[in-house]
TIRO-2110 file (N, C-alpha, C; in Angstrom, 1 decimal):
// TIRO-2110
235.7, -41.7, 42.2, N, 1, A
234.5, -40.6, 42.1, CA, 1, A
234.4, -40.0, 43.7, C, 1, A
234.3, -38.6, 43.6, N, 2, A
234.0, -38.2, 45.1, CA, 2, A
232.7, -38.5, 45.5, C, 2, A
232.1, -38.8, 46.9, N, 3, A
231.0, -38.9, 47.1, CA, 3, A
230.3, -37.5, 47.3, C, 3, A
228.9, -37.2, 47.1, N, 4, A
228.2, -36.3, 47.0, CA, 4, A
227.9, -35.8, 48.4, C, 4, A
228.2, -34.4, 48.8, N, 5, A
227.8, -33.9, 50.1, CA, 5, A
226.6, -33.7, 50.2, C, 5, A
226.1, -34.4, 51.4, N, 6, A
224.5, -34.1, 51.7, CA, 6, A
224.2, -32.8, 52.1, C, 6, A
222.8, -32.2, 52.0, N, 7, A
222.7, -31.0, 52.0, CA, 7, A
222.4, -31.1, 53.5, C, 7, A
222.6, -29.5, 54.2, N, 8, A
222.5, -29.5, 55.6, CA, 8, A
221.2, -29.5, 56.0, C, 8, A
221.0, -30.5, 57.2, N, 9, A
219.9, -30.8, 57.8, CA, 9, A
219.3, -32.2, 57.3, C, 9, A
220.0, -32.9, 56.1, N, 10, A
219.8, -34.0, 55.7, CA, 10, A
220.2, -35.3, 56.7, C, 10, A
219.4, -36.2, 56.7, N, 11, A
219.8, -37.4, 57.7, CA, 11, A
219.6, -38.6, 56.8, C, 11, A
220.3, -39.9, 57.0, N, 12, A
220.3, -41.1, 56.2, CA, 12, A
219.1, -41.8, 57.0, C, 12, A
218.2, -42.5, 56.5, N, 13, A
217.1, -43.1, 57.0, CA, 13, A
216.9, -44.7, 56.4, C, 13, A
216.4, -45.5, 57.2, N, 14, A
215.8, -46.6, 56.5, CA, 14, A
214.4, -46.6, 56.1, C, 14, A
214.2, -47.0, 54.7, N, 15, A
212.7, -47.3, 54.4, CA, 15, A
212.3, -48.5, 55.0, C, 15, A
211.2, -48.2, 55.8, N, 16, A
210.4, -49.3, 56.5, CA, 16, A
209.3, -49.9, 55.8, C, 16, A
208.8, -49.2, 55.0, N, 17, A
207.6, -49.5, 54.1, CA, 17, A
207.8, -48.9, 52.4, C, 17, A
207.7, -49.7, 51.6, N, 18, A
207.6, -49.1, 50.1, CA, 18, A
206.8, -47.9, 50.2, C, 18, A
207.5, -47.0, 49.5, N, 19, A
206.7, -45.7, 49.4, CA, 19, A
207.1, -44.9, 48.2, C, 19, A
207.1, -43.5, 48.3, N, 20, A
207.5, -42.8, 47.1, CA, 20, A
208.9, -42.3, 47.6, C, 20, A
209.5, -42.8, 48.6, N, 21, A
210.9, -42.5, 48.9, CA, 21, A
212.0, -43.6, 48.9, C, 21, A
211.4, -44.9, 48.7, N, 22, A
212.1, -45.8, 48.3, CA, 22, A
211.3, -46.9, 48.5, C, 22, A
212.1, -48.5, 48.6, N, 23, A
211.6, -49.6, 49.0, CA, 23, A
212.0, -50.1, 50.2, C, 23, A
211.3, -51.0, 50.7, N, 24, A
211.9, -51.6, 51.9, CA, 24, A
213.3, -52.0, 52.1, C, 24, A
213.7, -51.3, 53.3, N, 25, A
215.2, -51.9, 53.4, CA, 25, A
216.1, -51.0, 52.7, C, 25, A
215.9, -50.0, 51.8, N, 26, A
216.9, -49.0, 51.2, CA, 26, A
217.2, -47.8, 52.0, C, 26, A
218.3, -47.4, 52.2, N, 27, A
219.0, -46.2, 52.8, CA, 27, A
218.8, -44.9, 51.9, C, 27, A
218.5, -43.8, 52.5, N, 28, A
217.8, -42.9, 51.7, CA, 28, A
218.4, -41.6, 52.5, C, 28, A
218.7, -40.8, 51.7, N, 29, A
219.2, -39.1, 52.5, CA, 29, A
218.0, -38.2, 52.4, C, 29, A
217.3, -37.8, 53.3, N, 30, A
216.2, -37.0, 53.3, CA, 30, A
216.4, -35.8, 54.1, C, 30, A
215.7, -34.8, 54.3, N, 31, A
215.3, -33.9, 55.0, CA, 31, A
215.1, -34.1, 56.6, C, 31, A
215.7, -33.9, 57.6, N, 32, A
215.6, -34.4, 59.0, CA, 32, A
214.0, -34.2, 59.3, C, 32, A
213.3, -33.1, 59.1, N, 33, A
212.1, -32.7, 59.3, CA, 33, A
211.0, -33.9, 58.8, C, 33, A
211.3, -34.1, 57.1, N, 34, A
210.5, -34.7, 56.7, CA, 34, A
210.4, -36.3, 57.3, C, 34, A
212.0, -36.7, 57.6, N, 35, A
212.1, -38.2, 58.2, CA, 35, A
211.3, -38.3, 59.4, C, 35, A
211.3, -37.1, 60.6, N, 36, A
210.7, -37.1, 61.7, CA, 36, A
208.9, -37.4, 61.4, C, 36, A
208.6, -36.5, 60.4, N, 37, A
207.4, -36.7, 60.2, CA, 37, A
206.5, -38.0, 59.5, C, 37, A
207.5, -38.5, 59.0, N, 38, A
207.3, -40.0, 58.4, CA, 38, A
207.4, -41.2, 59.4, C, 38, A
207.3, -41.3, 60.7, N, 39, A
207.4, -42.0, 61.6, CA, 39, A
206.7, -43.6, 61.1, C, 39, A
207.1, -44.7, 61.3, N, 40, A
206.6, -45.7, 60.5, CA, 40, A
207.1, -46.0, 59.2, C, 40, A
207.2, -45.1, 58.6, N, 41, A
207.6, -45.3, 56.9, CA, 41, A
209.1, -45.1, 57.0, C, 41, A
209.8, -44.5, 57.9, N, 42, A
211.2, -44.4, 57.6, CA, 42, A
211.7, -44.3, 59.2, C, 42, A
213.0, -44.9, 59.3, N, 43, A
213.5, -45.1, 60.5, CA, 43, A
215.1, -44.5, 60.5, C, 43, A
215.5, -43.3, 61.2, N, 44, A
216.6, -42.8, 61.2, CA, 44, A
217.6, -43.4, 62.3, C, 44, A
217.3, -44.2, 62.9, N, 45, A
218.1, -44.7, 64.2, CA, 45, A
219.2, -45.2, 63.4, C, 45, A
220.5, -45.1, 64.2, N, 46, A
221.9, -45.5, 63.5, CA, 46, A
221.8, -47.0, 63.2, C, 46, A
221.4, -47.7, 64.3, N, 47, A
221.2, -48.9, 64.0, CA, 47, A
220.4, -49.8, 62.9, C, 47, A
219.4, -48.6, 62.7, N, 48, A
218.4, -49.3, 61.6, CA, 48, A
218.9, -48.9, 60.5, C, 48, A
219.7, -47.9, 60.0, N, 49, A
220.4, -47.3, 59.1, CA, 49, A
221.5, -48.4, 58.6, C, 49, A
222.5, -48.8, 59.7, N, 50, A
223.3, -49.7, 59.5, CA, 50, A
223.0, -51.2, 59.0, C, 50, A
221.8, -51.5, 59.7, N, 51, A
221.4, -52.9, 59.2, CA, 51, A
220.9, -52.7, 57.9, C, 51, A
220.2, -51.8, 57.3, N, 52, A
219.9, -51.9, 56.1, CA, 52, A
221.2, -51.5, 55.2, C, 52, A
222.1, -51.2, 55.3, N, 53, A
223.4, -50.7, 54.6, CA, 53, A
223.9, -52.3, 54.7, C, 53, A
223.6, -52.9, 55.6, N, 54, A
224.5, -54.2, 55.7, CA, 54, A
223.6, -55.3, 54.8, C, 54, A
222.6, -55.1, 54.5, N, 55, A
221.8, -55.9, 53.5, CA, 55, A
222.1, -55.9, 52.4, C, 55, A
222.6, -54.7, 52.0, N, 56, A
222.9, -54.4, 50.5, CA, 56, A
224.2, -54.9, 50.0, C, 56, A
225.1, -55.3, 51.2, N, 57, A
226.2, -55.9, 50.9, CA, 57, A
226.3, -57.4, 50.1, C, 57, A
END
């Protein structure tokens, strides 16, 4: 099965706190402006995303 392509402007982010966007340490793909506005709730730093993805393995 092919991966779905993310919409333009979308970024991967690690969920830091359980919220409407996901549970703690999940990786979600959301609009970049939304992620930037939710500082402290989502973290789009590549290292944070990589860490959360490693937890799912």
